[in-house]
N, C-alpha and C positions, 0 to 999 in steps of 0.2 A: 439438505446436505448429507452426503454419505461418505464412507471412507474412500470409495473409488473416485469420487469427484475431488476430494481433498488431495489425493495422490496425483490426479491429473493436473491440478493447479500447481502443485509442487514441481511437477515435471516442466510445466510452462515456465515457472520461475527459473529452473535450471537452464532451460533452453534460451531464456532471455539474455544470458550472458554471452551468447553468440549472435552474430549478425545474420547467419543463415539458419532458417527454420526448416526442419525436415518434414513437418506435417503439413499436408495440403488442406486448404479451406477454399471457400468461394473466393475469398480475398484476404491477403495478409498485408498490412500496411506497417512499415517500419518508420517510427518517428525518432529522429536523432538531432537534438538541438545542440549545435556546436557551442553556443554561448553558455548555457547552463549545464551542459553535459548530461542532460536527461535523455534516456532512451526508453521507448516502450513499443510494444507490438499490439496492433489491433487485428484480431482474428474475427472475420465476419462470415457467418453462415446463415443464410436466409435473413431473418429479422433479429438475430442474436449477435451480440458483439462481446468478445472477451478481451479485456485490456490487461496486459501484463507489463508492469514497470520493472526495469532492471535495477538491481541493488547497487551498492557502492563498488565501483571497480576502477576508480581513479583518484588522484590527489584532490581534484576539484570537488568530487563527491564528499570526501572526508572533511574538507573545509566547510561545506554546506552543513554536514552533520554537526560540526562543532559549534554552530551558531545558536545552540539551545539556551545560551545565557540571555538571549533576547527573544521576547515574544511580542507579536504584533496583532493588530486588527486585520483580519484576512481580506476584507473587501470594502474598506473605507467607510463602514457604518460606525461612526464615532459614538453613537448612542448605545452600541452593543458592548456587553462585557466579555464577549468571546475573544480569546487570544490564542494564537497558534505559533508554533516554532517558526521563527523568521526565515531561517534557511530553507526549510521545506516549502513554505508557501511562495517564496520568491522564485524558487526553481520551478514549481508547478505552474505559476501564473504566466510564464513565458507564452507569448502568443503562438510560438511554434509548437508548443505542447498543448496548453489548454485550448487555444483557439482552433488548432487542427483537429483535436479530438471532438470538439463540439460540432465542427463542420461535417465530420464523417458520420456522426450520429444522425444529423439532419439529412445528409445526402443519401444515406443508405436505409432510411426509414426504420431505424432500430427500435425494437420494442422491449428487448431484455438485454441487460448489461451485467456481465460478471467481471469483477475486478480482482486482481491478485498481484502479489509482489513479495519480495523478500527483503528484509532489512530496510534500507533507505527507500527501496521500491515499494515496500509495504506502506510506509508513511505517505508516499505520493499517491498510492491507490486509495488510501483513506480520504485524503483531501479531494481527490478527483471524484470519488463516489458521492460525497455530500454536495459537491458543486454541481454535478450532473443532475442529481435528484432535485436540486433547487431550480435548475433551468429546464429540466425535462421531467416534471413530476409524474407524468402518466406512465413512464417506463417502469419496468420491474428491475430491481437491483439486488445483487448478491455479491458479498465480499468475503474472500478467503485469503488471509495474509499470514506470513510466516516470519518469526523473529522481528516483530514490529516494535519500534520505539514508541514512546508516548508522543502525541502530536500536539495536543492543545490542553487548555484548562478545563475546569469542571463545567463551565458554561458551554464550551465547545462539545464536551462529552454529552451533555444533556441534549443539545440541539442535534448532534449527529445521531444519537441513539433513537431519537424520535423519527428521524428521516430515513435512516438506513438500518433498520432493525435486524435485517438478515446479514449480520457481520460476524465472522468467526476469526479470532486470532489464535493461530496455533503457536504455542509457546513452549520451547524447551525450558524446563525449570532451572537449568544451569546457564541459560543464555544471558550474558551480561547486557546485550543491547536492549532486551525487553525491560530492563530496570532503569533506563534513561530515556529522556531527561528525568531528573529526580522528582519524586512526588512532593518533596518539601519545597520545591520551586513552583508548585501549583499545577504541574502537569498531571493529566489523568488518561488512562487507557479508555478506549471505546469498544463497543461490541461485547460479545461473549468470548470467554477464554477457554481453549482446550489445551490443557497442560499435558505434555508428554515427557518421557525420560524419568530417571530416578534421581532425586536430589541427594547429593552426597554432603552430609553435614560437616565433613572434614575439608571440603574444598569451596572456594569462593566462585561466584559466577564468572564465566570466562568466555573468550572469543572463540575458542575451539568448539564450544557447544552451539555457536551461532551458525556454523556452516550447514548448508543444505544436506551434506552427507550425514550429519548427526540428526537431522530432522526425519530423514527417510525411514530408518529402522524404527524410530519411535512411533511414527504414524502407522506402520505395518502391525504394531502390537495392539492397536486400538480394537 
């Protein structure tokens, strides 16, 4: 991973908030699940796929975000100690999202998958990455996310880091979303953290620092 690639993924995150994508690829697939209100773009070029999940842009998305008071077993393995955010996993597991992504990976003979997302989209990218790695273990995976909340507990963290070790969380030090769900509730971050921005000891973490506009100048200073 280098700065140019990080910026490219940030630009994809910004573009994901629009339904029209200006950049041309061999193929661009737009997934828009009306039930869960999850949107993502699959960019396919040769045997590589880039998956970009859109962040929160509706009331339904923020309702999903608020469900961090409840954590659940992600895939019905009741012997596992892994628990994840109930809202995030229920949104991702929609067949219109998870099922469609897996079909496109198979149909296009994909060998490398890069995943990205901002905010809620970052959480969905994390869940998607480890799920794809489990089902398509021969593929190469890389994850670059921005303003990512915590997704699961320490057992999820351990399992994820073993499976998808090329994961970078870009985190504005003043971004409040990266501080939730709270660690005292058992949630843990995954991957490696790249902290940007300057922490102001006189101000609390805030939503203003969560915007992509605040991430862009911080990354340029790397």
